[in-house]
LOVO-828653 format. One line per field, with one value per residue (C-alpha): residue in one letter; x, y, z; residue number from 0. Coordinates in nm, 2 decimals, m for minus. Example, Ala and Ser with C-alpha at 12.3 -4.5 7.8 and 13.67 -1.06 7.14 Angstrom:
<sites>
type = c(A,S) .
c1 = c(1.23,1.37) .
c2 = c(m0.45,m0.11) .
c3 = c(0.78,0.71) .
seq = c(0,1) .
</sites>
This chain:
<sites>
type = c(M,S,A,I,A,D,R,S,L,R,L,T,A,I,A,L,L,L,L,T,G,V,F,T,G,A,Q,L,A,K,T,A,P,L,I,G,W,Y,V,E,D,L,G,L,T,L,V,E,A,G,W,V,T,A,L,I,G,I,F,V,A,L,A,A,L,P,A,G,F,A,I,A,R,M,G,P,H,R,S,F,V,V,A,S,A,I,I,V,P,G,G,L,V,L,A,A,A,T,E,P,P,M,I,F,G,A,R,V,L,E,G,A,G,Y,V,I,L,C,I,G,L,P,S,L,L,T,A,I,S,P,P,Q,W,R,G,P,V,L,A,V,W,S,G,F,V,P,L,G,Y,A,A,S,D,L,L,A,G,L,L,V,P,V,F,G,E,P,A,Y,L,L,T,M,T,V,L,F,A,L,L,A,L,A,A,N,M,A,L,R,R,L,T,G,V,P,V,E,T,A,K,K,A,G,G,A,S,G,V,F,S,L,P,V,I,I,V,A,L,A,F,G,I,F,V,L,Q,S,V,A,L,F,T,F,L,P,T,F,A,A,V,P,G,A,L,L,L,A,P,A,F,V,A,L,A,T,P,L,G,N,A,L,A,G,V,L,V,A,G,R,A,A,A,F,M,V,G,L,A,L,V,A,F,A,V,T,A,I,A,A,F,A,A,F,V,S,G,G,I,W,P,A,S,M,G,A,V,T,M,A,I,A,S,G,V,V,A,S,A,L,F,A,A,T,P,F,L,V,T,R,G,E,A,V,P,A,A,I,G,L,V,S,Q,A,G,G,L,A,T,L,A,S,P,P,L,A,A,F,I,I,E,R,A,G,W,A,G,Y,G,W,F,L,T,L,S,G,L,A,G,V,V,V,L,V,P,L,V,L,R,S,L,S,E,A,A,R,R,R,A,P) .
c1 = c(m2.17,m2.09,m1.76,m1.92,m2.10,m1.80,m1.59,m1.86,m1.87,m1.52,m1.49,m1.75,m1.56,m1.22,m1.39,m1.55,m1.22,m1.04,m1.30,m1.28,m0.90,m0.97,m1.18,m0.90,m0.67,m0.93,m0.92,m0.57,m0.63,m0.96,m0.82,m0.60,m0.87,m0.98,m0.63,m0.77,m1.11,m0.89,m0.67,m0.94,m1.24,m1.12,m0.83,m0.54,m0.19,m0.08,0.15,m0.10,m0.33,m0.04,m0.01,m0.35,m0.31,0.04,m0.05,m0.20,0.13,0.34,0.14,0.26,0.63,0.66,0.41,0.38,0.61,0.48,0.13,0.21,0.32,0.01,m0.21,m0.01,m0.13,m0.47,m0.57,m0.63,m1.01,m1.03,m0.79,m1.01,m1.30,m1.11,m0.96,m1.26,m1.44,m1.15,m1.15,m1.52,m1.55,m1.26,m1.40,m1.73,m1.54,m1.36,m1.65,m1.80,m1.48,m1.41,m1.12,m0.78,m0.77,m1.08,m0.93,m0.59,m0.74,m0.97,m0.70,m0.49,m0.78,m0.80,m0.44,m0.45,m0.73,m0.54,m0.19,m0.38,m0.60,m0.28,m0.14,m0.45,m0.65,m0.37,m0.31,m0.68,m0.68,m0.39,m0.57,m0.88,m0.75,m0.65,m0.25,m0.33,m0.52,m0.29,m0.04,m0.31,m0.54,m0.23,m0.11,m0.46,m0.44,m0.11,m0.29,m0.52,m0.35,m0.33,m0.70,m0.80,m0.67,m0.87,m1.16,m1.13,m1.07,m1.35,m1.59,m1.47,m1.52,m1.89,m1.99,m1.80,m1.95,m2.32,m2.33,m2.01,m1.67,m1.83,m2.08,m1.81,m1.63,m1.91,m1.98,m1.62,m1.66,m2.01,m1.90,m1.60,m1.83,m2.07,m1.82,m1.64,m1.95,m2.06,m1.72,m1.73,m2.06,m1.94,m1.62,m1.84,m2.02,m1.68,m1.51,m1.14,m1.10,m0.88,m1.13,m0.99,m0.66,m0.38,m0.25,0.10,0.26,0.41,0.73,1.05,1.09,1.02,1.00,1.35,1.47,1.69,1.43,1.17,1.44,1.55,1.19,1.11,1.43,1.33,0.98,1.14,1.35,1.03,0.85,1.15,1.14,0.76,0.67,0.94,0.81,0.43,0.51,0.71,0.57,0.29,0.59,0.78,0.46,0.44,0.74,0.64,0.67,0.76,0.48,0.19,m0.03,m0.17,0.02,m0.32,m0.33,0.02,m0.07,m0.38,m0.15,m0.01,m0.34,m0.27,0.06,m0.11,m0.36,m0.09,0.12,m0.19,m0.23,0.13,0.18,m0.13,m0.02,0.36,0.61,0.76,1.10,0.89,0.73,1.07,1.22,0.91,0.98,1.37,1.26,1.00,1.27,1.49,1.21,1.14,1.52,1.51,1.17,1.31,1.62,1.41,1.16,1.39,1.75,1.74,1.50,1.21,0.84,0.76,1.03,0.93,0.54,0.62,0.88,0.65,0.37,0.58,0.75,0.40,0.30,0.63,0.61,0.27,0.43,0.71,0.47,0.23,0.51,0.68,0.36,0.24,0.57,0.58,0.34,0.54,0.86,0.78,0.85,0.52,0.18,0.11,0.43,0.26,0.13,0.46,0.64,0.37,0.45,0.81,0.76,0.51,0.75,1.02,0.77,0.64,0.98,1.07,0.75,0.88,1.21,1.14,0.99,1.26,1.55,1.41,1.33,1.70,1.83,1.60,1.73,2.10,2.09,1.78,1.53,1.82,1.95,1.59,1.60,1.92,1.79,1.49,1.71,1.96,1.68,1.53,1.90,1.92,1.61,1.76,2.07,1.90,1.69,1.96,2.08,1.74,1.66,1.98,1.92,1.58,1.73,1.99,1.72,1.52,1.82,1.89,1.51,1.55,1.88,1.83) .
c2 = c(2.41,2.33,2.19,1.88,1.83,1.94,1.64,1.39,1.47,1.47,1.15,0.98,1.12,0.96,0.64,0.64,0.75,0.45,0.21,0.33,0.30,m0.09,m0.11,0.04,m0.22,m0.46,m0.34,m0.45,m0.78,m0.86,m1.08,m1.29,m1.52,m1.54,m1.67,m2.00,m1.86,m1.63,m1.93,m2.22,m2.02,m1.70,m1.88,m1.64,m1.81,m1.81,m1.54,m1.34,m1.38,m1.29,m0.96,m0.91,m0.89,m0.73,m0.45,m0.21,m0.23,m0.14,0.19,0.27,0.16,0.40,0.67,0.72,1.02,1.20,1.15,1.29,1.63,1.63,1.59,1.84,2.10,1.95,1.92,1.61,1.64,1.71,1.41,1.19,1.26,1.22,0.89,0.75,0.87,0.68,0.36,0.28,0.26,0.05,m0.18,m0.20,m0.29,m0.55,m0.71,m0.75,m0.83,m1.18,m1.09,m1.00,m0.66,m0.55,m0.72,m0.55,m0.22,m0.21,m0.29,m0.01,0.23,0.10,0.13,0.51,0.57,0.34,0.52,0.85,0.71,0.56,0.90,1.13,0.93,0.96,1.32,1.38,1.21,1.41,1.73,1.65,1.52,1.72,1.70,1.48,1.24,1.20,0.97,0.71,0.76,0.73,0.42,0.27,0.36,0.19,m0.16,m0.07,m0.35,m0.65,m0.54,m0.52,m0.88,m1.01,m0.84,m0.95,m1.31,m1.33,m1.19,m1.43,m1.71,m1.60,m1.48,m1.69,m2.00,m1.87,m1.58,m1.64,m1.45,m1.14,m1.08,m1.09,m0.83,m0.61,m0.61,m0.49,m0.20,m0.12,m0.14,0.09,0.34,0.36,0.42,0.67,0.85,0.84,0.97,1.26,1.39,1.39,1.58,1.85,1.91,1.96,2.30,2.33,2.07,2.16,2.10,2.35,2.34,2.45,2.80,2.69,2.33,2.12,2.15,1.98,2.18,1.98,1.64,1.58,1.68,1.43,1.30,1.21,1.04,0.85,0.73,0.64,0.44,0.27,0.19,0.06,m0.20,m0.26,m0.36,m0.56,m0.77,m0.80,m0.88,m1.15,m1.30,m1.31,m1.42,m1.72,m1.79,m2.05,m2.24,m2.27,m2.37,m2.67,m2.82,m3.10,m2.98,m2.62,m2.43,m2.49,m2.21,m2.15,m1.86,m1.68,m1.67,m1.54,m1.27,m1.17,m1.07,m0.79,m0.55,m0.62,m0.44,m0.15,m0.13,m0.14,0.14,0.33,0.32,0.38,0.69,0.87,1.21,1.16,1.34,1.21,1.11,0.86,0.72,0.69,0.53,0.28,0.18,0.12,m0.09,m0.29,m0.34,m0.49,m0.72,m0.84,m0.93,m1.14,m1.31,m1.39,m1.54,m1.74,m1.85,m1.94,m1.99,m2.14,m2.43,m2.60,m2.56,m2.37,m2.10,m2.10,m2.04,m1.79,m1.60,m1.56,m1.44,m1.19,m1.06,m1.00,m0.79,m0.62,m0.56,m0.37,m0.16,m0.07,0.04,0.23,0.43,0.52,0.64,0.81,1.03,1.11,1.42,1.56,1.54,1.81,2.17,2.28,2.14,2.14,1.91,1.62,1.45,1.47,1.33,1.03,0.98,0.95,0.70,0.51,0.50,0.35,0.08,0.03,m0.04,m0.25,m0.46,m0.54,m0.62,m0.83,m1.16,m1.24,m1.14,m1.37,m1.65,m1.63,m1.64,m1.95,m2.14,m2.05,m2.07,m2.24,m2.16,m2.07,m1.82,m1.68,m1.63,m1.44,m1.24,m1.14,m1.07,m0.86,m0.67,m0.57,m0.49,m0.26,m0.10,m0.02,0.11,0.33,0.50,0.54,0.87,1.01,0.90,1.07,1.38,1.40,1.35,1.62,1.86,1.77,1.84,2.19,2.28,2.18,2.36,2.71) .
c3 = c(1.11,1.48,1.60,1.72,1.37,1.19,1.36,1.31,0.93,0.93,1.08,0.84,0.53,0.67,0.72,0.38,0.21,0.41,0.27,m0.07,m0.04,0.05,m0.25,m0.45,m0.34,m0.43,m0.79,m0.82,m0.65,m0.81,m1.11,m0.89,m0.80,m1.18,m1.33,m1.39,m1.55,m1.79,m1.88,m1.91,m2.02,m2.21,m2.37,m2.25,m2.16,m1.82,m1.89,m2.02,m1.74,m1.51,m1.70,m1.64,m1.27,m1.28,m1.52,m1.27,m1.05,m1.34,m1.38,m1.00,m1.09,m1.38,m1.31,m0.92,m0.89,m1.21,m1.09,m0.75,m0.90,m1.11,m0.82,m0.62,m0.91,m0.98,m0.58,m0.41,m0.41,m0.78,m0.85,m0.65,m0.85,m1.17,m1.09,m0.99,m1.31,m1.49,m1.28,m1.29,m1.65,m1.68,m1.41,m1.61,m1.94,m1.78,m1.62,m1.98,m2.18,m2.31,m2.56,m2.47,m2.63,m2.42,m2.12,m2.15,m2.23,m1.94,m1.71,m1.86,m1.79,m1.44,m1.39,m1.50,m1.22,m0.97,m0.97,m0.91,m0.63,m0.48,m0.43,m0.42,m0.15,0.11,0.02,0.07,0.40,0.50,0.38,0.58,0.91,1.20,1.28,1.57,1.34,1.05,1.17,1.27,0.97,0.73,0.93,0.87,0.49,0.43,0.47,0.17,m0.05,0.18,0.29,m0.07,m0.14,0.16,0.04,m0.32,m0.21,0.02,m0.23,m0.51,m0.30,m0.22,m0.57,m0.82,m0.75,m0.74,m1.01,m1.20,m1.27,m1.48,m1.18,m0.94,m1.15,m1.17,m0.82,m0.72,m0.96,m0.82,m0.45,m0.54,m0.71,m0.42,m0.20,m0.38,m0.43,m0.07,0.02,m0.24,m0.09,0.27,0.13,m0.05,0.30,0.46,0.52,0.42,0.15,m0.12,m0.41,m0.65,m0.86,m0.64,m0.70,m0.72,m0.81,m0.55,m0.71,m0.60,m0.27,0.02,m0.19,m0.28,0.07,0.24,0.49,0.23,0.02,0.31,0.38,0.01,0.01,0.34,0.18,m0.13,0.09,0.29,m0.03,m0.16,0.15,0.21,m0.15,m0.16,0.16,0.04,m0.30,m0.20,0.13,m0.03,m0.20,0.12,0.31,0.05,0.19,0.43,0.80,0.70,0.85,1.09,0.94,0.58,0.41,0.40,0.77,0.78,0.53,0.74,1.04,0.83,0.91,1.30,1.24,1.05,1.35,1.60,1.42,1.40,1.80,1.86,1.61,1.75,1.87,1.80,1.58,1.28,1.47,1.68,1.37,1.19,1.51,1.51,1.15,1.24,1.55,1.32,1.06,1.32,1.43,1.07,1.02,1.36,1.24,0.90,1.04,1.28,1.00,0.74,0.86,1.20,1.10,1.28,1.23,1.54,1.47,1.08,1.20,1.47,1.28,0.96,1.17,1.35,1.04,0.89,1.18,1.17,0.80,0.87,1.14,0.89,0.62,0.85,1.02,0.70,0.54,0.85,0.87,0.52,0.54,0.84,0.66,0.38,0.41,0.23,0.26,m0.12,m0.17,0.02,m0.30,m0.47,m0.16,m0.14,m0.51,m0.46,m0.18,m0.40,m0.68,m0.47,m0.36,m0.71,m0.86,m0.56,m0.65,m0.97,m0.87,m0.55,m0.73,m0.99,m0.73,m0.48,m0.73,m0.82,m0.46,m0.38,m0.70,m0.60,m0.21,m0.12,0.16,0.38,0.12,0.11,0.49,0.47,0.19,0.41,0.71,0.54,0.39,0.72,0.84,0.54,0.64,0.99,0.83,0.61,0.87,1.14,0.99,0.99,1.35,1.46,1.27,1.45,1.81,1.73,1.64,1.93,2.16,2.00,2.07,2.43,2.47,2.64) .
seq = c(0,1,2,3,4,5,6,7,8,9,10,11,12,13,14,15,16,17,18,19,20,21,22,23,24,25,26,27,28,29,30,31,32,33,34,35,36,37,38,39,40,41,42,43,44,45,46,47,48,49,50,51,52,53,54,55,56,57,58,59,60,61,62,63,64,65,66,67,68,69,70,71,72,73,74,75,76,77,78,79,80,81,82,83,84,85,86,87,88,89,90,91,92,93,94,95,96,97,98,99,100,101,102,103,104,105,106,107,108,109,110,111,112,113,114,115,116,117,118,119,120,121,122,123,124,125,126,127,128,129,130,131,132,133,134,135,136,137,138,139,140,141,142,143,144,145,146,147,148,149,150,151,152,153,154,155,156,157,158,159,160,161,162,163,164,165,166,167,168,169,170,171,172,173,174,175,176,177,178,179,180,181,182,183,184,185,186,187,188,189,190,191,192,193,194,195,196,197,198,199,200,201,202,203,204,205,206,207,208,209,210,211,212,213,214,215,216,217,218,219,220,221,222,223,224,225,226,227,228,229,230,231,232,233,234,235,236,237,238,239,240,241,242,243,244,245,246,247,248,249,250,251,252,253,254,255,256,257,258,259,260,261,262,263,264,265,266,267,268,269,270,271,272,273,274,275,276,277,278,279,280,281,282,283,284,285,286,287,288,289,290,291,292,293,294,295,296,297,298,299,300,301,302,303,304,305,306,307,308,309,310,311,312,313,314,315,316,317,318,319,320,321,322,323,324,325,326,327,328,329,330,331,332,333,334,335,336,337,338,339,340,341,342,343,344,345,346,347,348,349,350,351,352,353,354,355,356,357,358,359,360,361,362,363,364,365,366,367,368,369,370,371,372,373,374,375,376,377,378,379,380,381,382,383,384,385,386,387,388,389,390,391,392,393,394,395,396,397) .
</sites>
């Protein structure tokens, strides 16, 4: 295969994997627009319907790191195929299920596939992307959950009123299956894709190094902050005169941050990516203070949008830096698993913690929580930035 043909096919495979990633996020999000249907038509309680949506996220919180080690041994391409083969039957069962046992069983099956894809897809993107592409590709990948929510909300609005909820759920699964199949076909035509089982497991070497642990901790802080923001922003917006924009428009600003980070990290080293995340954390702290502490509809609106964009930059920069911080390439899936595990645990902790703060200290207290979270992200990343600057100075020294 010529260099031009390989480059074209590689770009196609990356684009298809990124689209598959969006519809992976949509598998998590697809039940959120159907809460009312599950309660009113299928007879679930509101708590049970909430668990239908939350169940997949629990898999990430509990199993991301073990899944990362398993993927390091299995190989990212094979794990992608296996996970797709798990998640599609789960989606088909969910589309047909009307009884709680089948609904929850289908979501458990989807969750098992989802947690593997959350780690296997970025690992696969890292494996097939040339070094100069990896930062931008992973920066774009990091927006797969908000984009998945946007896709599911859009398709639910188009399909449910005309064809009904089961048809919508079936469509979401079929679209994922078609994209996964197309991506797999493109991957099989590429050279240098790690299809077979890795000869050596990724192991802990390069995973539990200080830089990766710092990035995982910073990512957990980011998730704690951003989940709290987007969970309670609709409640804040319901206060008369609180926001000029609907919460959905604020949330849609996050992919702008992912795209901005993708441009900024192109061709850059890990030190720049970590420094970018530090700066973006500082911006979230300032924006949160403006939005929820300082008062006023204009500061609140501009601060919320700015915080959403900066949050996208934080997530993208941290994800993009992760593969460059491991000492061995085969340890990348486990490192991504550690970062995802931190995010998954923060996802579970954030809503109840933020709700407790709002009940005790009101919206100003909520704003201080978001502000201090951003400052905590800055503090956590400072040692890694200083270490990177010191290493760069040593390399320049004669």
